[in-house]
Structure formats: structure tokens, C-alpha cells
LOLUM-230497 format. One record per residue: residue in one letter; x, y, z of N, C-alpha, C in turn. Coordinates in pm, whole numbers, padded with zeros to 5 digits, always signed. Example, Ala and Ser with C-alpha at 12.3 -4.5 7.8 and 13.67 -1.06 7.14 Angstrom:
// LOLUM-230497
a+01319-00569+00780+01230-00450+00780+01320-00330+00780;s+01285-00225+00708+01367-00106+00714+01290+00003+00787;
This chain:
// LOLUM-230497
m+05330-05131+13663+05383-05002+13713+05523-04979+13660;k+05597-05085+13641+05734-05073+13594+05739-05016+13453;n+05648-05064+13365+05645-05016+13229+05610-04868+13222;k+05513-04829+13306+05471-04690+13309+05586-04600+13352;t+05659-04647+13454+05771-04569+13504+05879-04554+13398;s+05913-04662+13329+06018-04658+13229+05980-04567+13112;i+05854-04565+13075+05809-04479+12965+05823-04332+13004;l+05784-04297+13124+05789-04159+13168+05931-04112+13200;q+06026-04204+13204+06164-04166+13228+06246-04159+13100;k+06186-04199+12989+06256-04191+12861+06278-04045+12825;q+06396-04013+12776+06430-03876+12742+06331-03817+12642;s+06298-03894+12539+06206-03846+12436+06069-03814+12494;m+06020-03899+12585+05888-03877+12645+05889-03757+12738;v+05996-03741+12814+06006-03627+12905+06001-03497+12824;v+06077-03493+12715+06081-03373+12631+05944-03344+12571;i+05880-03445+12513+05751-03427+12448+05644-03383+12547;v+05634-03454+12660+05529-03424+12758+05553-03288+12825;a+05678-03260+12862+05709-03133+12929+05682-03014+12837;i+05722-03025+12710+05699-02915+12616+05550-02898+12589;f+05476-03009+12583+05331-03000+12565+05267-02926+12682;c+05312-02956+12804+05261-02887+12923+05290-02737+12915;c+05413-02703+12877+05452-02562+12867+05374-02491+12757;l+05344-02563+12649+05264-02507+12541+05124-02475+12591;l+05067-02566+12668+04935-02541+12726+04940-02420+12820;w+05037-02419+12911+05049-02306+13005+05076-02175+12931;g+05155-02182+12823+05182-02063+12744+05056-02007+12681;s+04965-02096+12640+04839-02051+12580+04748-01983+12683;a+04775-02006+12811+04692-01945+12915+04709-01794+12919;f+04829-01742+12884+04854-01598+12889+04756-01521+12800;p+04748-01552+12669+04650-01480+12587+04506-01515+12621;c+04483-01641+12666+04346-01682+12699+04291-01603+12819;i+04378-01575+12916+04335-01496+13031+04294-01356+12986;k+04375-01297+12897+04343-01163+12846+04210-01163+12770;v+04191-01265+12685+04066-01276+12609+03950-01299+12706;g+03973-01380+12807+03869-01409+12906+03825-01284+12981;y+03919-01199+13017+03885-01074+13085+03798-00986+12995;q+03826-00990+12864+03746-00911+12771+03605-00968+12758;l+03595-01100+12744+03464-01163+12726+03375-01150+12850;f+03437-01159+12968+03360-01148+13092+03358-01004+13146;e+03421-00913+13071+03426-00771+13107+03479-00749+13249;i+03595-00810+13274+03661-00795+13404+03772-00691+13390;p+03762-00578+13461+03864-00473+13452+04000-00523+13500;a+04107-00462+13449+04243-00503+13483+04271-00492+13633;g+04210-00396+13699+04238-00376+13841+04140-00445+13934;d+04045-00522+13880+03944-00588+13963+03996-00725+14010;s+04080-00723+14113+04143-00846+14162+04042-00947+14213;s+03935-00900+14277+03836-00991+14334+03766-01073+14225;s+03729-01008+14115+03664-01081+14005+03764-01172+13934;q+03891-01131+13928+03995-01214+13867+04015-01341+13949;i+04015-01328+14083+04030-01444+14171+03909-01536+14158;l+03789-01477+14148+03667-01556+14129+03674-01632+13996;f+03715-01563+13892+03731-01622+13759+03828-01739+13764;a+03942-01719+13832+04042-01826+13844+03987-01942+13926;g+03912-01911+14031+03856-02016+14117+03762-02107+14041;i+03678-02048+13957+03585-02128+13875+03665-02216+13778;r+03769-02157+13719+03855-02231+13626+03917-02353+13693;f+03974-02335+13813+04044-02445+13878+03947-02549+13934;t+03829-02507+13976+03729-02603+14023+03687-02694+13907;l+03660-02633+13792+03625-02712+13673+03740-02806+13635;a+03864-02755+13646+03981-02838+13614+03987-02959+13705;g+03959-02939+13832+03961-03049+13927+03860-03157+13893;f+03738-03115+13860+03635-03212+13823+03673-03286+13695;m+03737-03216+13602+03784-03281+13478+03884-03392+13509;v+03981-03360+13596+04085-03458+13632+04024-03578+13703;i+03936-03552+13799+03873-03661+13874+03790-03751+13782;f+03713-03689+13692+03630-03766+13598+03716-03851+13506;a+03818-03788+13445+03905-03860+13352+03983-03971+13423;g+04035-03940+13542+04110-04039+13619+04025-04157+13661;s+03902-04129+13700+03809-04235+13740+03773-04323+13622;l+03754-04258+13506+03717-04331+13384+03830-04425+13342;l+03953-04377+13350+04068-04457+13310+04094-04574+13405;q+04068-04552+13534+04093-04658+13632+03973-04750+13653;g+03858-04712+13598+03740-04796+13611+03677-04792+13749;r+03712-04694+13828+03654-04677+13962+03665-04531+14002;m+03584-04494+14102+03584-04355+14146+03718-04320+14211;l+03779-04216+14161+03907-04170+14214+03880-04084+14337;k+03925-04129+14453+03902-04051+14574+04018-04068+14671;p+04043-03965+14753+04157-03970+14844+04128-04056+14967;s+04230-04124+15015+04218-04199+15140+04222-04100+15256;k+04198-04147+15377+04203-04058+15494+04341-03996+15509;d+04444-04076+15484+04582-04026+15496+04614-03922+15389;a+04547-03932+15274+04578-03842+15162+04507-03708+15173;i+04402-03699+15254+04325-03575+15264+04412-03457+15309;s+04495-03480+15410+04581-03372+15460+04681-03328+15353;k+04727-03424+15272+04821-03392+15164+04752-03308+15057;v+04628-03344+15025+04551-03269+14926+04531-03125+14972;l+04496-03108+15101+04470-02975+15155+04597-02889+15157;k+04708-02950+15197+04836-02876+15197+04875-02835+15055;l+04857-02929+14963+04893-02903+14824+04805-02795+14763;c+04675-02799+14792+04584-02701+14733+04612-02561+14785;m+04648-02550+14913+04676-02418+14970+04802-02357+14909;v+04900-02441+14876+05025-02391+14818+05013-02375+14667;q+04971-02482+14598+04969-02485+14452+04862-02393+14393;t+04740-02402+14442+04631-02327+14379+04604-02194+14449;v+04577-02198+14580+04537-02077+14652+04651-01976+14662;m+04761-02016+14727+04872-01922+14749+04934-01876+14617;q+04964-01971+14530+05031-01934+14405+04948-01838+14321;y+04820-01870+14300+04742-01792+14204+04681-01665+14261;i+04652-01661+14391+04605-01535+14449+04716-01430+14439;f+04839-01469+14477+04951-01376+14467+04983-01345+14321;f+04965-01445+14233+04995-01425+14091+04900-01323+14028;y+04770-01341+14049+04672-01253+13986+04679-01110+14040;i+04698-01097+14171+04710-00963+14228+04841-00898+14183;g+04950-00976+14186+05080-00923+14145+05081-00879+14000;l+05017-00958+13914+05017-00929+13771+04939-00801+13740;a+04844-00767+13828+04765-00645+13809+04846-00520+13843;h+04961-00537+13910+05043-00423+13953+05180-00421+13888;i+05193-00488+13773+05322-00497+13707+05298-00512+13557;t+05393-00469+13475+05376-00486+13331+05388-00633+13294;g+05329-00669+13180+05334-00808+13136+05475-00856+13109;v+05557-00767+13053+05696-00802+13023+05773-00833+13151;k+05764-00742+13246+05835-00761+13371+05780-00881+13447;g+05648-00898+13441+05586-01011+13509+05634-01144+13456;s+05652-01151+13324+05701-01274+13260+05842-01308+13308;i+05926-01205+13320+06063-01227+13365+06068-01265+13512;v+05996-01190+13594+05997-01217+13738+05940-01355+13767;n+05832-01392+13698+05768-01521+13723+05857-01638+13681;a+05951-01613+13587+06040-01720+13540+06138-01766+13648;v+06150-01689+13757+06242-01732+13864+06187-01855+13936;n+06062-01896+13904+06008-02015+13970+06092-02138+13941;v+06161-02139+13824+06248-02253+13792+06366-02257+13889;f+06428-02139+13913+06537-02131+14011+06488-02177+14148;f+06374-02122+14191+06319-02154+14322+06292-02303+14337;t+06237-02364+14230+06204-02506+14236+06328-02591+14259;i+06433-02561+14185+06557-02638+14200+06623-02612+14335;l+06621-02487+14381+06679-02453+14511+06602-02519+14626;v+06469-02516+14618+06386-02579+14722+06411-02729+14725;s+06419-02791+14607+06442-02934+14598+06579-02972+14654;c+06680-02892+14618+06818-02926+14655+06854-02883+14798;l+06814-02763+14838+06859-02707+14965+06761-02729+15081;m+06630-02714+15055+06533-02729+15163+06499-02875+15191;f+06473-02951+15084+06430-03090+15101+06540-03191+15069;r+06651-03144+15012+06767-03228+14982+06729-03353+14901;l+06645-03334+14800+06605-03445+14714+06712-03477+14610;e+06797-03378+14583+06906-03396+14487+07015-03294+14519;k+07129-03307+14451+07241-03217+14476+07237-03096+14385;l+07275-02980+14441+07285-02859+14361+07428-02848+14311;d+07445-02847+14179+07580-02840+14122+07590-02726+14021;k+07712-02702+13973+07738-02592+13879+07661-02612+13749;q+07644-02737+13711+07573-02768+13586+07429-02719+13591;k+07359-02744+13702+07220-02699+13716+07212-02547+13721;i+07304-02485+13794+07305-02339+13804+07329-02275+13668;l+07428-02328+13593+07460-02274+13461+07341-02290+13365;g+07280-02408+13366+07166-02433+13279+07051-02339+13307;c+07025-02314+13436+06916-02223+13475+06946-02079+13434;i+07071-02037+13449+07109-01900+13411+07090-01879+13261;i+07134-01978+13181+07120-01968+13035+06972-01972+12995;g+06894-02059+13058+06751-02065+13029+06680-01936+13066;f+06716-01880+13180+06657-01753+13225+06694-01640+13129;a+06816-01646+13074+06860-01546+12977+06769-01546+12855;g+06721-01665+12817+06628-01675+12706+06498-01601+12732;v+06448-01611+12856+06325-01541+12895+06347-01390+12889;v+06464-01345+12935+06496-01202+12932+06507-01153+12787;i+06572-01231+12701+06591-01193+12561+06457-01172+12490;v+06363-01265+12510+06235-01256+12440+06156-01134+12484;n+06189-01079+12601+06118-00962+12651+06195-00831+12630;l+06309-00836+12564+06386-00715+12538+06306-00618+12453;g+06316-00490+12490+06243-00388+12414+06107-00358+12471;g+06064-00438+12570+05935-00412+12634+05950-00315+12750;e+05840-00296+12821+05841-00203+12934+05901-00272+13057;f+06030-00256+13075+06099-00317+13188+06183-00213+13260;d+06174-00212+13392+06257-00120+13470+06304-00194+13594;m+06399-00134+13664+06462-00199+13779+06393-00167+13911;s+06281-00095+13907+06210-00061+14031+06147-00186+14092;f+06120-00180+14223+06061-00295+14293+05939-00248+14371;t+05826-00318+14354+05706-00289+14432+05660-00419+14498;m+05616-00410+14621+05575-00530+14693+05451-00593+14632;l+05353-00510+14593+05230-00563+14534+05253-00623+14396;g+05355-00574+14325+05384-00627+14192+05491-00733+14195;d+05619-00690+14201+05732-00783+14201+05728-00878+14321;g+05699-00822+14439+05700-00902+14561+05598-01015+14558;f+05475-00984+14515+05370-01085+14511+05400-01193+14407;l+05461-01153+14293+05495-01253+14192+05608-01343+14240;m+05699-01289+14320+05807-01371+14377+05749-01472+14475;i+05651-01429+14555+05585-01521+14649+05512-01630+14571;s+05446-01590+14462+05376-01686+14377+05474-01788+14319;a+05591-01740+14275+05692-01829+14218+05744-01927+14324;f+05759-01879+14447+05805-01967+14554+05698-02073+14585;a+05571-02032+14583+05461-02127+14607+05460-02236+14500;y+05485-02196+14375+05493-02293+14265+05606-02392+14291;a+05722-02340+14333+05838-02425+14360+05808-02524+14471;l+05748-02475+14577+05714-02560+14692+05615-02669+14653;s+05517-02633+14571+05416-02731+14529+05477-02839+14439;s+05575-02800+14357+05641-02898+14270+05714-03004+14351;v+05780-02958+14457+05853-03051+14543+05757-03137+14624;l+05646-03076+14671+05547-03152+14748+05484-03262+14663;i+05453-03231+14535+05393-03333+14449+05492-03445+14424;k+05621-03413+14420+05725-03514+14404+05727-03606+14527;i+05719-03547+14645+05723-03624+14770+05595-03704+14789;y+05480-03637+14776+05352-03705+14798+05325-03810+14690;g+05378-03788+14569+05354-03880+14459+05417-04016+14478;k+05509-04028+14575+05571-04158+14603+05470-04256+14661;d+05376-04204+14740+05278-04290+14807+05136-04272+14757;e+05109-04160+14688+04973-04132+14643+04969-04121+14490;n+04849-04138+14436+04826-04123+14293+04833-03975+14256;p+04928-03933+14171+04940-03791+14134+04814-03735+14067;v+04743-03819+13992+04620-03775+13926+04514-03742+14031;m+04503-03826+14134+04408-03801+14242+04445-03671+14316;l+04573-03656+14348+04619-03536+14418+04589-03411+14336;s+04616-03420+14206+04593-03307+14116+04446-03268+14113;g+04359-03364+14093+04216-03336+14082+04156-03275+14206;y+04181-03338+14321+04118-03291+14444+04179-03162+14498;q+04309-03140+14471+04367-03014+14517+04312-02898+14434;f+04282-02922+14306+04222-02818+14223+04081-02784+14271;v+04001-02888+14302+03864-02865+14349+03865-02788+14481;a+03947-02834+14576+03954-02768+14707+04006-02626+14694;g+04115-02608+14620+04172-02475+14601+04079-02383+14525;g+04009-02439+14425+03915-02359+14347+03801-02308+14431;f+03747-02394+14519+03639-02353+14609+03684-02238+14701;v+03805-02250+14753+03858-02145+14842+03869-02013+14766;m+03917-02018+14641+03932-01896+14561+03796-01836+14522;i+03699-01923+14493+03565-01873+14462+03508-01801+14582;l+03522-01862+14699+03472-01801+14822+03542-01669+14850;a+03674-01668+14835+03752-01545+14859+03712-01436+14760;g+03694-01472+14634+03654-01375+14533+03518-01315+14561;l+03422-01399+14602+03287-01350+14633+03288-01259+14756;i+03362-01298+14859+03370-01218+14982+03431-01080+14953;m+03529-01078+14862+03595-00953+14824+03510-00867+14731;g+03396-00922+14687+03306-00845+14601+03317-00878+14453;g+03386-00985+14419+03402-01023+14280+03274-01073+14217;r+03252-01042+14091+03133-01084+14019+03167-01111+13873;l+03097-01207+13812+03105-01229+13668+02968-01193+13612;n+02952-01068+13571+02821-01018+13530+02783-01057+13388;i+02883-01074+13302+02856-01107+13161+02902-01249+13132;v+02810-01337+13097+02844-01476+13063+02789-01507+12924;t+02877-01537+12830+02837-01571+12694+02881-01713+12662;i+02832-01766+12551+02873-01901+12508+03023-01904+12480;k+03075-01799+12416+03218-01791+12388+03298-01790+12518;g+03248-01713+12614+03316-01705+12743+03316-01839+12815;a+03204-01909+12811+03193-02040+12877+03286-02142+12812;l+03293-02141+12678+03380-02234+12607+03527-02204+12637;l+03561-02075+12645+03698-02037+12678+03733-02083+12819;l+03639-02067+12911+03661-02108+13049+03684-02258+13058;l+03611-02335+12979+03630-02480+12976+03769-02516+12922;y+03813-02443+12818+03947-02470+12764+04054-02435+12867;m+04035-02324+12938+04132-02284+13040+04136-02386+13154;a+04020-02444+13184+04016-02550+13285+04094-02671+13236;f+04080-02701+13106+04155-02813+13047+04305-02787+13053;i+04346-02660+13031+04487-02625+13040+04543-02667+13175;s+04474-02625+13281+04518-02658+13417+04513-02808+13444;a+04402-02869+13406+04383-03013+13431+04488-03096+13359;g+04504-03072+13230+04596-03152+13151+04742-03127+13184;a+04780-03000+13186+04922-02966+13207+04970-03004+13346;y+04895-02969+13448+04942-02994+13584+04945-03144+13614;t+04846-03218+13565+04843-03362+13589+04962-03432+13522;l+04988-03398+13395+05102-03457+13324+05234-03416+13390;w+05242-03290+13431+05362-03239+13498+05387-03316+13628;s+05278-03343+13700+05288-03418+13827+05341-03558+13803;l+05296-03621+13695+05344-03756+13662+05492-03754+13626;l+05535-03648+13555+05677-03636+13523+05760-03619+13650;l+05711-03537+13743+05783-03514+13868+05791-03642+13952;k+05689-03724+13943+05687-03849+14019+05799-03942+13974;h+05827-03944+13844+05919-04042+13787+06056-03987+13748;n+06078-03857+13768+06207-03796+13733+06250-03699+13842;s+06378-03662+13840+06425-03563+13938+06360-03429+13910;v+06345-03349+14014+06277-03220+14004+06347-03128+13904;s+06480-03121+13908+06554-03030+13821+06536-03065+13673;k+06533-03195+13640+06518-03238+13501+06387-03188+13440;v+06283-03185+13523+06151-03143+13475+06135-02991+13486;a+06177-02936+13599+06154-02793+13628+06214-02701+13523;v+06331-02735+13471+06401-02646+13377+06322-02623+13249;f+06232-02715+13214+06149-02696+13096+06053-02578+13115;g+06033-02537+13240+05944-02425+13270+05983-02296+13200;f+06109-02283+13161+06151-02163+13088+06082-02154+12951;c+06030-02266+12900+05962-02265+12771+05826-02194+12779;t+05764-02193+12896+05629-02138+12911+05619-01993+12868;p+05703-01900+12922+05691-01761+12877+05726-01741+12730;i+05814-01827+12676+05847-01818+12533+05723-01852+12449;f+05656-01962+12485+05534-01999+12416+05426-01892+12437;g+05426-01832+12556+05328-01727+12585+05343-01610+12489;v+05467-01570+12461+05494-01461+12368+05449-01498+12226;i+05486-01619+12183+05452-01663+12047+05300-01675+12029;l+05233-01737+12125+05088-01757+12114+05012-01626+12130;s+05066-01535+12210+05002-01403+12224+05008-01329+12091;a+05120-01347+12019+05135-01284+11888+05033-01339+11790;i+05009-01471+11797+04915-01535+11705+04770-01502+11741;i+04736-01516+11869+04597-01500+11913+04557-01354+11928;l+04646-01274+11987+04614-01135+12016+04668-01037+11913;g+04751-01088+11820+04808-01001+11717+04908-00903+11772;e+04976-00940+11882+05075-00851+11941+05199-00845+11853;s+05269-00733+11859+05380-00706+11769+05505-00791+11796;t+05515-00845+11917+05636-00921+11953+05627-01063+11899;s+05605-01074+11770+05583-01206+11710+05713-01278+11681;f+05727-01330+11561+05842-01415+11529+05963-01332+11487;q+06016-01259+11581+06134-01178+11557+06259-01262+11584;p+06376-01217+11537+06500-01290+11564+06522-01317+11713;k+06481-01223+11798+06502-01242+11941+06422-01361+11995;t+06306-01390+11933+06227-01505+11976+06301-01635+11949;l+06361-01644+11831+06441-01763+11796+06563-01774+11886;a+06626-01659+11915+06743-01659+12004+06702-01705+12144;a+06586-01658+12189+06537-01697+12321+06512-01847+12330;l+06449-01902+12225+06425-02046+12221+06556-02124+12223;l+06656-02073+12151+06786-02138+12148+06849-02141+12287;f+06844-02028+12358+06901-02020+12493+06828-02116+12588;v+06696-02119+12579+06617-02207+12665+06652-02353+12638;c+06663-02389+12510+06698-02527+12473+06837-02564+12525;i+06933-02473+12514+07068-02499+12564+07064-02519+12715;g+06988-02434+12784+06976-02448+12929+06918-02582+12970;i+06815-02626+12897+06752-02756+12925+06852-02870+12904;i+06927-02862+12795+07025-02967+12764+07133-02974+12872;i+07180-02858+12916+07286-02854+13018+07239-02917+13148;v+07119-02879+13194+07067-02934+13320+07045-03084+13311;n+07000-03130+13194+06965-03272+13180+07081-03360+13135;y+07194-03299+13098+07306-03380+13052+07371-03453+13169;k+07378-03583+13157+07440-03665+13262+07532-03768+13197;k+07614-03828+13279+07695-03939+13231+07603-04054+13196;k+07651-04148+13118+07567-04256+13069+07492-04329+13178;e+07557-04355+13287+07493-04432+13392+07386-04354+13466;e+07389-04219+13452+07291-04136+13521+07183-04084+13427;n+07199-04109+13300+07111-04047+13201+06971-04107+13207;f+06879-04048+13126+06743-04100+13118+06745-04245+13071;k+06649-04319+13112+06637-04458+13070+06565-04461+12935;d+06630-04513+12835+06570-04521+12702+06534-04664+12668;
């Protein structure tokens, strides 16, 4: 266990794994749009979107449980004490976060949604520092977050952005961002006593089932199913399974702020991958490079510590 911990605390490993997670999450933005086209889900059909997401997360959960069981050589299952943790985590991480996210995104432009959703990094650090007091909130963390957030704003300059506020759009995305922050801190706390891979797998299955049920009750349907659609759905399940599980392991072995600040990379990757996959015009413009620079500076500022506090190499 000691070797595993030291590897996941190395600066190089944290950077590589965190950026890989953000790259996966960034690819979800264009994949969701392609998925809606393949399954013929209208932009305003929230019930079918929730059903679609529920199937994705249920598959992700089974992927994590299967892979985790294979690696450990035994069936990965929660203990009696862990069941309540899994249920709490699934309600916050999967159900609350994504129901509000999908509904909110349907009532807001993609540009504005990307910016509003990026506040989850602020929320995560604030929840960790102020609500649960897992670490101290200092000027360095605040400055790093502001600079990283500036990168997200820069990459979206020139898009459809306005200062108006709607509860179904901006409000729901803010609630989704808070749910993400809360789940990040919970996985940090629960990961001290429980296997993060087990927590990740079972919370996805439980949360996915709840979303499938909610989507069906609301009238959601997936009427068109093709081989391309099924393969895309499997990849999207892998995005959730791989990224969230690796992210959970990073949170277990590092402070929340050190990991959370990398979240600013997700919308940047989303813009770049959307340009490649969807052929959107906001491709490799100077502002994209500037945005990446700001995000990198923000990450460096938050993670810069004195020698005795730095990552273990």
C-alpha cells in the first residue's frame, strides 16, 4: 500500500493522471452531442437525456466493478458499513449532479454552460476548506483558481454569452457544480476507509438505476438504437468509469485542492475536441493557447509548495 500511495503522490503522476481524466471528460462534450444525434434525442427532451445518461452510468458502474474484481482476483463488493456511503455518494455524484446538469444545459448556451460549470473547481476547494476543514484556504489557492477560471472564460470569448440569470439554466448548473464539489470531498473522506474503486463502481450502478427509472417515469425513450450508437454509449461509459475512478484514487492520496484545480482543463479539452470531432469553428485559435497557458499557470500556483510540503517524488 505504501508503494501505491507514493506513486500516486508523485508530481509527475498526478499531472499525467489528472490531465488524462480531464481529456476523457473533455471528450464527453462532443460525444454527448453525437449521441443525441445517433439516438435522435431532441435538445429539449430532458427525460430521454436523463434516461440516456442513466444507461451510460449504469454501464460505467459494471465496467468498474468488473475491472476492479479482475485486478483484485475476487468479487468487488461493498461491506455493510460501506452501503450507506455508496448510496450517499451516488445521490450526490451521479443523480443530483447529472440530473441538474442535463436539465440546466438544455436551458443555457454551450458557451455559458462551460463557464458556469467551471465554478465546480471553486466550490470543491471551498467545500473542502470551509465546510469540512480538510485543508486551509489561502491566497495562493484563491489566486490559482481565479487565473485558471480566466482561462475557461478566454477560450469561450466571442461565443454567445450574456449576464442574464435563469434558474433552470444558470441555477441548475450551479447546483450541479456544488454536487460535484460535495462528491469530491465525500470520496476523499470515504476513501480513507473504503476502496475508491468499489465506491466508484457501485455508486455509478445505483445512481444509474435511479436515473433510468426517473427518465422512464418522465416519459423518456430511446427509440433509435444503432451499432454506432451502442459503441458510442460504451465509450461514454468508459469515460465515466475510467476518469472518475482514477480521479477518486488521486483524491484519496492527495489534497483536494491539488487535484481539483486540474478540472479547469476539462472545458479547454472540450473546446479542442469539439473542434476536431464536430468541426466547430472555435478550433486552434490563439485564444485556445492563451486559455491553456492561464489554466497551466493556475495549476502551478495552487500546487506550488515549499520543499517540505511538496509532492513526494
